ZAFI-414033 format. One record per residue (C-alpha): x, y, z. Coordinates in nm, 3 decimals, decimal comma. Layout:
BEGIN
<r><x>X</x><y>Y</y><z>Z</z></r>
...
% end
This chain:
BEGIN
<r><x>0,002</x><y>-0,011</y><z>-0,022</z></r>
<r><x>0,124</x><y>0,351</y><z>-0,107</z></r>
<r><x>-0,086</x><y>0,650</y><z>0,029</z></r>
<r><x>0,006</x><y>1,040</y><z>0,061</z></r>
<r><x>-0,224</x><y>1,262</y><z>0,224</z></r>
<r><x>-0,209</x><y>1,612</y><z>0,360</z></r>
<r><x>-0,380</x><y>1,713</y><z>0,706</z></r>
<r><x>-0,459</x><y>2,094</y><z>0,751</z></r>
<r><x>-0,680</x><y>2,253</y><z>1,027</z></r>
<r><x>-0,795</x><y>2,575</y><z>1,184</z></r>
<r><x>-0,746</x><y>2,813</y><z>0,900</z></r>
<r><x>-0,972</x><y>3,056</y><z>1,054</z></r>
<r><x>-0,991</x><y>3,232</y><z>0,710</z></r>
<r><x>-1,121</x><y>3,576</y><z>0,857</z></r>
<r><x>-0,808</x><y>3,635</y><z>1,060</z></r>
<r><x>-0,628</x><y>3,844</y><z>0,781</z></r>
<r><x>-0,315</x><y>3,983</y><z>0,972</z></r>
<r><x>0,000</x><y>3,983</y><z>0,768</z></r>
<r><x>0,165</x><y>3,650</y><z>0,890</z></r>
<r><x>-0,170</x><y>3,443</y><z>0,832</z></r>
<r><x>-0,173</x><y>3,613</y><z>0,478</z></r>
<r><x>0,191</x><y>3,504</y><z>0,399</z></r>
<r><x>0,135</x><y>3,166</y><z>0,561</z></r>
<r><x>-0,157</x><y>3,076</y><z>0,334</z></r>
<r><x>0,016</x><y>3,205</y><z>0,029</z></r>
<r><x>0,346</x><y>3,015</y><z>0,069</z></r>
<r><x>0,154</x><y>2,719</y><z>0,165</z></r>
<r><x>0,039</x><y>2,667</y><z>-0,200</z></r>
<r><x>0,410</x><y>2,702</y><z>-0,322</z></r>
<r><x>0,551</x><y>2,464</y><z>-0,056</z></r>
<r><x>0,261</x><y>2,184</y><z>-0,118</z></r>
<r><x>0,349</x><y>2,224</y><z>-0,499</z></r>
<r><x>0,714</x><y>2,148</y><z>-0,415</z></r>
<r><x>0,632</x><y>1,856</y><z>-0,213</z></r>
<r><x>0,383</x><y>1,718</y><z>-0,438</z></r>
<r><x>0,629</x><y>1,717</y><z>-0,728</z></r>
<r><x>0,858</x><y>1,483</y><z>-0,522</z></r>
<r><x>0,550</x><y>1,224</y><z>-0,445</z></r>
<r><x>0,199</x><y>1,313</y><z>-0,540</z></r>
<r><x>-0,074</x><y>1,339</y><z>-0,269</z></r>
<r><x>-0,367</x><y>1,128</y><z>-0,274</z></r>
<r><x>-0,601</x><y>1,330</y><z>-0,066</z></r>
<r><x>-0,652</x><y>1,624</y><z>0,202</z></r>
<r><x>-0,787</x><y>1,609</y><z>0,548</z></r>
<r><x>-0,936</x><y>1,952</y><z>0,656</z></r>
<r><x>-1,009</x><y>1,904</y><z>1,049</z></r>
<r><x>-1,230</x><y>2,213</y><z>1,101</z></r>
<r><x>-1,260</x><y>2,576</y><z>1,154</z></r>
<r><x>-1,228</x><y>2,695</y><z>0,816</z></r>
<r><x>-1,408</x><y>2,998</y><z>0,931</z></r>
<r><x>-1,353</x><y>3,202</y><z>1,251</z></r>
<r><x>-1,600</x><y>3,297</y><z>1,541</z></r>
<r><x>-1,893</x><y>3,184</y><z>1,329</z></r>
<r><x>-1,824</x><y>3,453</y><z>1,072</z></r>
<r><x>-1,973</x><y>3,213</y><z>0,825</z></r>
<r><x>-1,824</x><y>3,132</y><z>0,472</z></r>
<r><x>-1,755</x><y>3,295</y><z>0,129</z></r>
<r><x>-1,599</x><y>3,257</y><z>-0,211</z></r>
<r><x>-1,249</x><y>3,355</y><z>-0,072</z></r>
<r><x>-1,253</x><y>3,051</y><z>0,131</z></r>
<r><x>-1,368</x><y>2,821</y><z>-0,140</z></r>
<r><x>-1,111</x><y>2,967</y><z>-0,368</z></r>
<r><x>-0,831</x><y>2,890</y><z>-0,118</z></r>
<r><x>-0,953</x><y>2,528</y><z>-0,090</z></r>
<r><x>-0,971</x><y>2,493</y><z>-0,488</z></r>
<r><x>-0,612</x><y>2,658</y><z>-0,485</z></r>
<r><x>-0,480</x><y>2,359</y><z>-0,282</z></r>
<r><x>-0,662</x><y>2,103</y><z>-0,472</z></r>
<r><x>-0,527</x><y>2,238</y><z>-0,829</z></r>
<r><x>-0,189</x><y>2,245</y><z>-0,674</z></r>
<r><x>-0,213</x><y>1,879</y><z>-0,571</z></r>
<r><x>-0,381</x><y>1,797</y><z>-0,871</z></r>
<r><x>-0,672</x><y>1,654</y><z>-0,683</z></r>
<r><x>-1,070</x><y>1,675</y><z>-0,724</z></r>
<r><x>-1,314</x><y>1,773</y><z>-0,466</z></r>
<r><x>-1,369</x><y>1,416</y><z>-0,416</z></r>
<r><x>-1,030</x><y>1,400</y><z>-0,266</z></r>
<r><x>-1,070</x><y>1,630</y><z>0,022</z></r>
<r><x>-1,259</x><y>1,541</y><z>0,348</z></r>
<r><x>-1,386</x><y>1,806</y><z>0,581</z></r>
<r><x>-1,557</x><y>1,822</y><z>0,935</z></r>
<r><x>-1,675</x><y>2,109</y><z>1,101</z></r>
<r><x>-1,512</x><y>2,290</y><z>1,370</z></r>
<r><x>-1,636</x><y>2,499</y><z>1,662</z></r>
<r><x>-1,584</x><y>2,825</y><z>1,489</z></r>
<r><x>-1,784</x><y>2,702</y><z>1,178</z></r>
<r><x>-2,101</x><y>2,700</y><z>1,378</z></r>
<r><x>-2,324</x><y>2,961</y><z>1,501</z></r>
<r><x>-2,483</x><y>2,992</y><z>1,843</z></r>
<r><x>-2,861</x><y>3,035</y><z>1,899</z></r>
<r><x>-3,078</x><y>3,070</y><z>2,228</z></r>
<r><x>-3,266</x><y>2,754</y><z>2,134</z></r>
<r><x>-2,973</x><y>2,531</y><z>2,087</z></r>
<r><x>-2,818</x><y>2,690</y><z>2,403</z></r>
<r><x>-3,114</x><y>2,582</y><z>2,618</z></r>
<r><x>-3,102</x><y>2,236</y><z>2,491</z></r>
<r><x>-2,737</x><y>2,217</y><z>2,568</z></r>
<r><x>-2,795</x><y>2,325</y><z>2,930</z></r>
<r><x>-3,049</x><y>2,072</y><z>2,975</z></r>
<r><x>-2,814</x><y>1,799</y><z>2,884</z></r>
<r><x>-2,508</x><y>1,961</y><z>3,095</z></r>
<r><x>-2,744</x><y>1,984</y><z>3,385</z></r>
<r><x>-2,866</x><y>1,623</y><z>3,363</z></r>
<r><x>-2,770</x><y>1,335</y><z>3,581</z></r>
<r><x>-2,558</x><y>1,189</y><z>3,306</z></r>
<r><x>-2,493</x><y>1,431</y><z>3,016</z></r>
<r><x>-2,343</x><y>1,169</y><z>2,805</z></r>
<r><x>-2,652</x><y>0,939</y><z>2,815</z></r>
<r><x>-2,876</x><y>1,246</y><z>2,774</z></r>
<r><x>-2,706</x><y>1,351</y><z>2,457</z></r>
<r><x>-2,751</x><y>1,003</y><z>2,322</z></r>
<r><x>-3,138</x><y>1,024</y><z>2,401</z></r>
<r><x>-3,191</x><y>1,359</y><z>2,258</z></r>
<r><x>-3,017</x><y>1,281</y><z>1,930</z></r>
<r><x>-3,298</x><y>1,007</y><z>1,899</z></r>
<r><x>-3,555</x><y>1,291</y><z>1,943</z></r>
<r><x>-3,624</x><y>1,476</y><z>1,623</z></r>
<r><x>-3,700</x><y>1,800</y><z>1,768</z></r>
<r><x>-3,405</x><y>1,794</y><z>2,008</z></r>
<r><x>-3,169</x><y>1,669</y><z>1,763</z></r>
<r><x>-3,294</x><y>1,938</y><z>1,517</z></r>
<r><x>-3,230</x><y>2,208</y><z>1,783</z></r>
<r><x>-2,881</x><y>2,066</y><z>1,843</z></r>
<r><x>-2,792</x><y>2,071</y><z>1,455</z></r>
<r><x>-2,929</x><y>2,409</y><z>1,389</z></r>
<r><x>-2,616</x><y>2,579</y><z>1,471</z></r>
<r><x>-2,449</x><y>2,396</y><z>1,149</z></r>
<r><x>-2,692</x><y>2,554</y><z>0,894</z></r>
<r><x>-2,404</x><y>2,765</y><z>0,772</z></r>
<r><x>-2,134</x><y>2,484</y><z>0,718</z></r>
<r><x>-2,396</x><y>2,255</y><z>0,571</z></r>
<r><x>-2,471</x><y>2,552</y><z>0,298</z></r>
<r><x>-2,101</x><y>2,595</y><z>0,258</z></r>
<r><x>-2,061</x><y>2,205</y><z>0,209</z></r>
<r><x>-2,327</x><y>2,217</y><z>-0,071</z></r>
<r><x>-2,193</x><y>2,512</y><z>-0,243</z></r>
<r><x>-1,838</x><y>2,380</y><z>-0,243</z></r>
<r><x>-1,922</x><y>1,994</y><z>-0,305</z></r>
<r><x>-2,255</x><y>2,043</y><z>-0,483</z></r>
<r><x>-2,387</x><y>1,771</y><z>-0,223</z></r>
<r><x>-2,528</x><y>1,782</y><z>0,118</z></r>
<r><x>-2,326</x><y>1,707</y><z>0,411</z></r>
<r><x>-2,475</x><y>1,411</y><z>0,584</z></r>
<r><x>-2,534</x><y>1,626</y><z>0,919</z></r>
<r><x>-2,826</x><y>1,415</y><z>1,034</z></r>
<r><x>-2,602</x><y>1,106</y><z>1,054</z></r>
<r><x>-2,415</x><y>1,289</y><z>1,321</z></r>
<r><x>-2,095</x><y>1,077</y><z>1,231</z></r>
<r><x>-2,066</x><y>0,947</y><z>0,887</z></r>
<r><x>-1,840</x><y>0,681</y><z>0,722</z></r>
<r><x>-1,650</x><y>0,753</y><z>0,392</z></r>
<r><x>-1,501</x><y>0,402</y><z>0,212</z></r>
<r><x>-1,297</x><y>0,389</y><z>-0,065</z></r>
<r><x>-1,098</x><y>0,093</y><z>-0,217</z></r>
<r><x>-0,787</x><y>0,138</y><z>-0,044</z></r>
<r><x>-0,897</x><y>0,368</y><z>0,292</z></r>
<r><x>-1,176</x><y>0,452</y><z>0,534</z></r>
<r><x>-1,238</x><y>0,816</y><z>0,656</z></r>
<r><x>-1,463</x><y>0,834</y><z>0,956</z></r>
<r><x>-1,615</x><y>1,204</y><z>0,984</z></r>
<r><x>-1,664</x><y>1,243</y><z>1,342</z></r>
<r><x>-1,853</x><y>1,564</y><z>1,451</z></r>
<r><x>-1,685</x><y>1,681</y><z>1,799</z></r>
<r><x>-1,882</x><y>2,004</y><z>1,782</z></r>
<r><x>-2,237</x><y>1,856</y><z>1,895</z></r>
<r><x>-2,251</x><y>2,066</y><z>2,221</z></r>
<r><x>-1,971</x><y>2,322</y><z>2,144</z></r>
<r><x>-2,115</x><y>2,630</y><z>2,228</z></r>
<r><x>-1,873</x><y>2,854</y><z>2,460</z></r>
<r><x>-1,495</x><y>2,907</y><z>2,514</z></r>
<r><x>-1,327</x><y>2,698</y><z>2,801</z></r>
<r><x>-1,532</x><y>2,405</y><z>2,736</z></r>
<r><x>-1,242</x><y>2,149</y><z>2,682</z></r>
<r><x>-1,266</x><y>1,839</y><z>2,887</z></r>
<r><x>-1,659</x><y>1,857</y><z>2,871</z></r>
<r><x>-1,747</x><y>1,784</y><z>2,533</z></r>
<r><x>-1,962</x><y>1,500</y><z>2,441</z></r>
<r><x>-1,962</x><y>1,268</y><z>2,118</z></r>
<r><x>-2,298</x><y>1,108</y><z>2,086</z></r>
<r><x>-2,147</x><y>0,769</y><z>2,166</z></r>
<r><x>-2,454</x><y>0,583</y><z>2,032</z></r>
<r><x>-2,429</x><y>0,735</y><z>1,667</z></r>
<r><x>-2,063</x><y>0,677</y><z>1,683</z></r>
<r><x>-2,124</x><y>0,290</y><z>1,738</z></r>
<r><x>-2,366</x><y>0,308</y><z>1,474</z></r>
<r><x>-2,134</x><y>0,468</y><z>1,230</z></r>
<r><x>-1,845</x><y>0,262</y><z>1,332</z></r>
<r><x>-2,045</x><y>-0,065</y><z>1,299</z></r>
<r><x>-2,051</x><y>-0,019</y><z>0,933</z></r>
<r><x>-1,684</x><y>-0,117</y><z>0,914</z></r>
<r><x>-1,721</x><y>-0,447</y><z>1,093</z></r>
<r><x>-1,497</x><y>-0,603</y><z>1,346</z></r>
<r><x>-1,261</x><y>-0,729</y><z>1,055</z></r>
<r><x>-1,212</x><y>-0,416</y><z>0,908</z></r>
<r><x>-0,853</x><y>-0,441</y><z>0,738</z></r>
<r><x>-0,828</x><y>-0,134</y><z>0,535</z></r>
<r><x>-0,638</x><y>0,177</y><z>0,665</z></r>
<r><x>-0,897</x><y>0,348</y><z>0,873</z></r>
<r><x>-0,862</x><y>0,724</y><z>0,959</z></r>
<r><x>-1,076</x><y>0,915</y><z>1,201</z></r>
<r><x>-1,101</x><y>1,270</y><z>1,184</z></r>
<r><x>-1,254</x><y>1,524</y><z>1,414</z></r>
<r><x>-1,193</x><y>1,877</y><z>1,518</z></r>
<r><x>-1,126</x><y>1,834</y><z>1,890</z></r>
<r><x>-0,867</x><y>1,625</y><z>2,058</z></r>
<r><x>-0,964</x><y>1,322</y><z>2,239</z></r>
<r><x>-0,868</x><y>1,547</y><z>2,570</z></r>
<r><x>-1,126</x><y>1,777</y><z>2,482</z></r>
<r><x>-1,386</x><y>1,500</y><z>2,550</z></r>
<r><x>-1,553</x><y>1,414</y><z>2,901</z></r>
<r><x>-1,374</x><y>1,121</y><z>3,034</z></r>
<r><x>-1,654</x><y>0,877</y><z>3,000</z></r>
<r><x>-1,697</x><y>0,951</y><z>2,623</z></r>
<r><x>-1,310</x><y>0,964</y><z>2,555</z></r>
<r><x>-1,314</x><y>0,619</y><z>2,691</z></r>
<r><x>-1,589</x><y>0,518</y><z>2,469</z></r>
<r><x>-1,441</x><y>0,664</y><z>2,180</z></r>
<r><x>-1,108</x><y>0,475</y><z>2,242</z></r>
<r><x>-1,291</x><y>0,150</y><z>2,279</z></r>
<r><x>-1,474</x><y>0,188</y><z>1,962</z></r>
<r><x>-1,162</x><y>0,288</y><z>1,783</z></r>
<r><x>-0,992</x><y>-0,042</y><z>1,936</z></r>
<r><x>-1,287</x><y>-0,240</y><z>1,858</z></r>
<r><x>-1,343</x><y>-0,144</y><z>1,496</z></r>
<r><x>-0,986</x><y>-0,112</y><z>1,426</z></r>
<r><x>-0,923</x><y>0,253</y><z>1,359</z></r>
<r><x>-0,556</x><y>0,323</y><z>1,291</z></r>
<r><x>-0,517</x><y>0,700</y><z>1,369</z></r>
<r><x>-0,723</x><y>0,988</y><z>1,488</z></r>
<r><x>-0,638</x><y>1,335</y><z>1,339</z></r>
<r><x>-0,764</x><y>1,687</y><z>1,496</z></r>
<r><x>-0,674</x><y>2,032</y><z>1,537</z></r>
<r><x>-0,838</x><y>2,278</y><z>1,773</z></r>
<r><x>-0,561</x><y>2,364</y><z>2,000</z></r>
<r><x>-0,366</x><y>2,533</y><z>1,731</z></r>
<r><x>-0,026</x><y>2,363</y><z>1,803</z></r>
<r><x>0,103</x><y>2,042</y><z>1,655</z></r>
<r><x>0,110</x><y>1,737</y><z>1,882</z></r>
<r><x>0,121</x><y>1,363</y><z>1,870</z></r>
<r><x>0,077</x><y>1,067</y><z>2,103</z></r>
<r><x>0,009</x><y>0,705</y><z>2,082</z></r>
<r><x>-0,264</x><y>0,528</y><z>2,299</z></r>
<r><x>-0,111</x><y>0,199</y><z>2,395</z></r>
<r><x>-0,372</x><y>0,089</y><z>2,671</z></r>
<r><x>-0,583</x><y>-0,112</y><z>2,429</z></r>
<r><x>-0,555</x><y>-0,415</y><z>2,186</z></r>
<r><x>-0,390</x><y>-0,196</y><z>1,909</z></r>
<r><x>-0,231</x><y>0,101</y><z>1,953</z></r>
<r><x>-0,367</x><y>0,417</y><z>1,812</z></r>
<r><x>-0,178</x><y>0,711</y><z>1,667</z></r>
<r><x>-0,312</x><y>1,067</y><z>1,744</z></r>
<r><x>-0,186</x><y>1,344</y><z>1,549</z></r>
<r><x>-0,276</x><y>1,706</y><z>1,597</z></r>
<r><x>-0,219</x><y>1,979</y><z>1,320</z></r>
<r><x>-0,147</x><y>2,316</y><z>1,435</z></r>
<r><x>-0,337</x><y>2,568</y><z>1,189</z></r>
<r><x>-0,298</x><y>2,820</y><z>0,896</z></r>
<r><x>-0,345</x><y>3,143</y><z>1,056</z></r>
<r><x>-0,133</x><y>3,356</y><z>1,301</z></r>
<r><x>-0,236</x><y>3,501</y><z>1,653</z></r>
<r><x>-0,066</x><y>3,539</y><z>2,003</z></r>
<r><x>-0,113</x><y>3,164</y><z>2,053</z></r>
<r><x>-0,126</x><y>2,964</y><z>1,736</z></r>
<r><x>0,178</x><y>2,810</y><z>1,568</z></r>
<r><x>0,131</x><y>2,761</y><z>1,192</z></r>
<r><x>0,166</x><y>2,412</y><z>1,079</z></r>
<r><x>0,065</x><y>2,110</y><z>0,861</z></r>
<r><x>0,083</x><y>1,743</y><z>0,859</z></r>
<r><x>0,242</x><y>1,549</y><z>0,561</z></r>
<r><x>0,135</x><y>1,160</y><z>0,592</z></r>
<r><x>0,312</x><y>0,888</y><z>0,376</z></r>
<r><x>0,198</x><y>0,528</y><z>0,429</z></r>
<r><x>0,413</x><y>0,285</y><z>0,294</z></r>
<r><x>0,273</x><y>-0,093</y><z>0,364</z></r>
<r><x>0,266</x><y>-0,088</y><z>0,739</z></r>
<r><x>0,494</x><y>0,208</y><z>0,815</z></r>
<r><x>0,337</x><y>0,571</y><z>0,873</z></r>
<r><x>0,591</x><y>0,834</y><z>0,800</z></r>
<r><x>0,456</x><y>1,160</y><z>0,949</z></r>
<r><x>0,647</x><y>1,497</y><z>0,875</z></r>
<r><x>0,504</x><y>1,795</y><z>1,072</z></r>
<r><x>0,584</x><y>2,138</y><z>0,896</z></r>
<r><x>0,602</x><y>2,469</y><z>1,126</z></r>
<r><x>0,572</x><y>2,840</y><z>1,016</z></r>
<r><x>0,872</x><y>3,029</y><z>1,064</z></r>
<r><x>0,769</x><y>3,367</y><z>1,130</z></r>
<r><x>1,093</x><y>3,564</y><z>1,141</z></r>
<r><x>1,182</x><y>3,443</y><z>0,796</z></r>
<r><x>0,854</x><y>3,353</y><z>0,652</z></r>
<r><x>0,878</x><y>3,009</y><z>0,540</z></r>
<r><x>0,752</x><y>2,656</y><z>0,608</z></r>
<r><x>1,033</x><y>2,447</y><z>0,753</z></r>
<r><x>1,028</x><y>2,087</y><z>0,961</z></r>
<r><x>0,899</x><y>2,090</y><z>1,310</z></r>
<r><x>1,148</x><y>1,923</y><z>1,543</z></r>
<r><x>0,994</x><y>2,062</y><z>1,846</z></r>
<r><x>0,744</x><y>1,802</y><z>1,907</z></r>
<r><x>0,986</x><y>1,545</y><z>2,121</z></r>
<r><x>1,247</x><y>1,308</y><z>2,085</z></r>
<r><x>1,079</x><y>1,058</y><z>1,863</z></r>
<r><x>1,032</x><y>1,366</y><z>1,621</z></r>
<r><x>1,356</x><y>1,536</y><z>1,678</z></r>
<r><x>1,416</x><y>1,507</y><z>1,296</z></r>
<r><x>1,048</x><y>1,665</y><z>1,219</z></r>
<r><x>0,937</x><y>1,311</y><z>1,103</z></r>
<r><x>0,783</x><y>1,028</y><z>1,303</z></r>
<r><x>0,783</x><y>0,678</y><z>1,163</z></r>
<r><x>0,494</x><y>0,464</y><z>1,309</z></r>
<r><x>0,433</x><y>0,107</y><z>1,250</z></r>
<r><x>0,087</x><y>0,072</y><z>1,197</z></r>
<r><x>-0,048</x><y>-0,237</y><z>1,418</z></r>
<r><x>-0,309</x><y>-0,367</y><z>1,170</z></r>
<r><x>-0,034</x><y>-0,413</y><z>0,864</z></r>
<r><x>0,252</x><y>-0,520</y><z>1,104</z></r>
<r><x>0,416</x><y>-0,864</y><z>1,124</z></r>
<r><x>0,482</x><y>-1,003</y><z>1,472</z></r>
<r><x>0,860</x><y>-0,988</y><z>1,435</z></r>
<r><x>0,918</x><y>-1,234</y><z>1,710</z></r>
<r><x>0,652</x><y>-1,462</y><z>1,561</z></r>
<r><x>0,786</x><y>-1,431</y><z>1,228</z></r>
<r><x>1,155</x><y>-1,539</y><z>1,339</z></r>
<r><x>1,013</x><y>-1,827</y><z>1,530</z></r>
<r><x>0,848</x><y>-1,928</y><z>1,234</z></r>
<r><x>1,157</x><y>-1,911</y><z>1,006</z></r>
<r><x>1,364</x><y>-2,089</y><z>1,267</z></r>
<r><x>1,098</x><y>-2,380</y><z>1,307</z></r>
<r><x>1,125</x><y>-2,403</y><z>0,911</z></r>
<r><x>1,482</x><y>-2,392</y><z>0,880</z></r>
<r><x>1,532</x><y>-2,675</y><z>1,159</z></r>
<r><x>1,262</x><y>-2,902</y><z>0,993</z></r>
<r><x>1,493</x><y>-2,834</y><z>0,653</z></r>
<r><x>1,775</x><y>-2,911</y><z>0,840</z></r>
<r><x>1,684</x><y>-3,248</y><z>0,951</z></r>
<r><x>1,560</x><y>-3,316</y><z>0,605</z></r>
<r><x>1,890</x><y>-3,250</y><z>0,467</z></r>
<r><x>2,078</x><y>-3,432</y><z>0,730</z></r>
<r><x>1,932</x><y>-3,744</y><z>0,652</z></r>
<r><x>2,016</x><y>-3,707</y><z>0,290</z></r>
<r><x>2,391</x><y>-3,621</y><z>0,378</z></r>
<r><x>2,420</x><y>-3,903</y><z>0,653</z></r>
<r><x>2,284</x><y>-4,167</y><z>0,385</z></r>
<r><x>2,533</x><y>-4,046</y><z>0,123</z></r>
<r><x>2,815</x><y>-4,042</y><z>0,382</z></r>
<r><x>2,736</x><y>-4,396</y><z>0,487</z></r>
<r><x>2,732</x><y>-4,527</y><z>0,134</z></r>
<r><x>3,060</x><y>-4,344</y><z>0,049</z></r>
<r><x>3,238</x><y>-4,478</y><z>0,378</z></r>
<r><x>3,103</x><y>-4,821</y><z>0,313</z></r>
<r><x>3,160</x><y>-4,868</y><z>-0,067</z></r>
<r><x>3,334</x><y>-4,564</y><z>-0,170</z></r>
<r><x>3,716</x><y>-4,562</y><z>-0,323</z></r>
<r><x>3,831</x><y>-4,480</y><z>0,027</z></r>
<r><x>3,641</x><y>-4,756</y><z>0,215</z></r>
<r><x>3,839</x><y>-5,010</y><z>0,421</z></r>
<r><x>3,729</x><y>-5,278</y><z>0,168</z></r>
<r><x>3,842</x><y>-5,101</y><z>-0,147</z></r>
<r><x>4,149</x><y>-4,991</y><z>-0,004</z></r>
<r><x>4,251</x><y>-5,366</y><z>0,147</z></r>
<r><x>4,083</x><y>-5,627</y><z>-0,075</z></r>
<r><x>4,183</x><y>-5,638</y><z>-0,429</z></r>
<r><x>3,969</x><y>-5,800</y><z>-0,676</z></r>
<r><x>3,643</x><y>-5,730</y><z>-0,479</z></r>
<r><x>3,323</x><y>-5,627</y><z>-0,649</z></r>
<r><x>3,312</x><y>-5,281</y><z>-0,426</z></r>
<r><x>3,381</x><y>-5,069</y><z>-0,705</z></r>
<r><x>3,097</x><y>-5,197</y><z>-0,928</z></r>
<r><x>2,876</x><y>-5,161</y><z>-0,616</z></r>
<r><x>2,997</x><y>-4,803</y><z>-0,549</z></r>
<r><x>2,920</x><y>-4,742</y><z>-0,916</z></r>
<r><x>2,557</x><y>-4,864</y><z>-0,895</z></r>
<r><x>2,482</x><y>-4,689</y><z>-0,557</z></r>
<r><x>2,609</x><y>-4,369</y><z>-0,702</z></r>
<r><x>2,349</x><y>-4,401</y><z>-0,968</z></r>
<r><x>2,053</x><y>-4,550</y><z>-0,755</z></r>
<r><x>2,107</x><y>-4,354</y><z>-0,414</z></r>
<r><x>2,366</x><y>-4,065</y><z>-0,443</z></r>
<r><x>2,286</x><y>-3,897</y><z>-0,751</z></r>
<r><x>1,903</x><y>-3,881</y><z>-0,671</z></r>
<r><x>1,997</x><y>-3,760</y><z>-0,298</z></r>
<r><x>2,207</x><y>-3,513</y><z>-0,426</z></r>
<r><x>1,941</x><y>-3,382</y><z>-0,676</z></r>
<r><x>1,690</x><y>-3,376</y><z>-0,389</z></r>
<r><x>1,925</x><y>-3,182</y><z>-0,170</z></r>
<r><x>1,970</x><y>-2,916</y><z>-0,433</z></r>
<r><x>1,612</x><y>-2,884</y><z>-0,491</z></r>
<r><x>1,535</x><y>-2,842</y><z>-0,128</z></r>
<r><x>1,799</x><y>-2,556</y><z>-0,090</z></r>
<r><x>1,681</x><y>-2,387</y><z>-0,421</z></r>
<r><x>1,310</x><y>-2,400</y><z>-0,313</z></r>
<r><x>1,416</x><y>-2,229</y><z>0,043</z></r>
<r><x>1,670</x><y>-1,995</y><z>-0,086</z></r>
<r><x>1,527</x><y>-1,711</y><z>0,068</z></r>
<r><x>1,643</x><y>-1,873</y><z>0,411</z></r>
<r><x>1,999</x><y>-1,867</y><z>0,329</z></r>
<r><x>2,197</x><y>-1,558</y><z>0,393</z></r>
<r><x>2,358</x><y>-1,360</y><z>0,130</z></r>
<r><x>2,710</x><y>-1,429</y><z>0,246</z></r>
<r><x>2,652</x><y>-1,797</y><z>0,228</z></r>
<r><x>2,496</x><y>-1,826</y><z>-0,126</z></r>
<r><x>2,837</x><y>-1,907</y><z>-0,249</z></r>
<r><x>2,835</x><y>-2,228</y><z>-0,092</z></r>
<r><x>2,533</x><y>-2,337</y><z>-0,283</z></r>
<r><x>2,719</x><y>-2,241</y><z>-0,625</z></r>
<r><x>3,009</x><y>-2,471</y><z>-0,509</z></r>
<r><x>2,761</x><y>-2,749</y><z>-0,413</z></r>
<r><x>2,618</x><y>-2,703</y><z>-0,761</z></r>
<r><x>2,929</x><y>-2,747</y><z>-0,919</z></r>
<r><x>3,013</x><y>-3,053</y><z>-0,708</z></r>
<r><x>2,714</x><y>-3,258</y><z>-0,779</z></r>
<r><x>2,719</x><y>-3,163</y><z>-1,162</z></r>
<r><x>3,066</x><y>-3,292</y><z>-1,208</z></r>
<r><x>2,987</x><y>-3,589</y><z>-0,976</z></r>
<r><x>2,696</x><y>-3,693</y><z>-1,199</z></r>
<r><x>2,902</x><y>-3,650</y><z>-1,524</z></r>
<r><x>3,169</x><y>-3,853</y><z>-1,376</z></r>
<r><x>2,915</x><y>-4,143</y><z>-1,309</z></r>
<r><x>2,682</x><y>-4,119</y><z>-1,587</z></r>
<r><x>2,900</x><y>-4,046</y><z>-1,869</z></r>
<r><x>3,211</x><y>-4,237</y><z>-2,038</z></r>
<r><x>3,436</x><y>-3,945</y><z>-1,950</z></r>
<r><x>3,599</x><y>-3,934</y><z>-1,617</z></r>
<r><x>3,782</x><y>-3,626</y><z>-1,490</z></r>
<r><x>3,987</x><y>-3,607</y><z>-1,177</z></r>
<r><x>3,903</x><y>-3,237</y><z>-1,186</z></r>
<r><x>3,559</x><y>-3,267</y><z>-1,037</z></r>
<r><x>3,503</x><y>-3,026</y><z>-0,727</z></r>
<r><x>3,495</x><y>-3,211</y><z>-0,410</z></r>
<r><x>3,210</x><y>-3,193</y><z>-0,176</z></r>
<r><x>3,205</x><y>-2,870</y><z>-0,005</z></r>
<r><x>3,170</x><y>-2,935</y><z>0,373</z></r>
<r><x>3,017</x><y>-2,572</y><z>0,434</z></r>
<r><x>2,707</x><y>-2,705</y><z>0,270</z></r>
<r><x>2,644</x><y>-2,877</y><z>0,627</z></r>
<r><x>2,609</x><y>-2,560</y><z>0,781</z></r>
<r><x>2,478</x><y>-2,345</y><z>0,494</z></r>
<r><x>2,137</x><y>-2,274</y><z>0,697</z></r>
<r><x>2,317</x><y>-2,160</y><z>1,029</z></r>
% end
């Protein structure tokens, strides 16, 4: 599998200070350079295209189209979810959210409200502007009513998670709810045997969720084989690996494409090569106004690049080594029987046997010739066939031994099956006995 994708977040397009403009302009040039080396397959935008609920306009759409044109991608190859700045607040929704937060179990209450059409409609009313933008840009409706939705392709799955269901005010990190019942319904479409690369995208980091919902998300991700979760919101790049479940989960946070007193501009470049994900994080250098590698994210990314082995596609190295060792042992036993049989015949009937050296006129030479044809040559051929069929088990520095053995058995066969006899036939290479060690 070979995939490359771009992760951007938190553009906050109405923020139009100098650094933000420079950042967006040079982003297209940087992406063009990266794309020439190894083309991108798709783009993930994890929310906050807008700023403080100020809506959407043609300028934002032009910017997104510029990214797609730069990467030679279509609108079918960009996946977008809403952020908390992409929604608008209203009194009716605020009242519903107050009921949820003041209930005995807010997480369960949200699940119940999302089953009630009137309550659900009130909760989703803040997404009207985002839905309209989605329709204008993609010329198709955003499946808002599904809450969370799954997009499946031939090579990968993208799980779109709406983390903004109860987003309504500043400082609500750690209290957000996900609508866990709807998330289960979404992920269950993958099946428990999901074996494709599966990426979940949401605006908020998992730490923004209330503990019970965060745990539910991680459990569901684990059961339905989600490989990574990509988010934004906090305006600073980060990564961590959740390792407390059956399979690890890679969390990646993208910084943003705007500048303010807190934000550090950045974006993520993901390359998937078989079981290895290579994640490169870029950061905006404000002083010199260019994009550069972000090596500030910890020791595993001191080069600006994180290499992560995706558990779903990873081979159990210890198990593989044990399997190879077992296979080698079985082959060694088979070869040993053939070598020992040939050695027995050679010692008993060969030209250097006790009988051949001490009893003149015996028929030992005739018996030797017959046994070479009926036993030793077939054993040699079978030994060579076994080694050729398992050549991958022979280390590179020992392959020459196999050639020595071939030369020996070819010459041996000519000497015993043809009228021509040569004293120059290569002798038996004893190294062949340990070729698999």
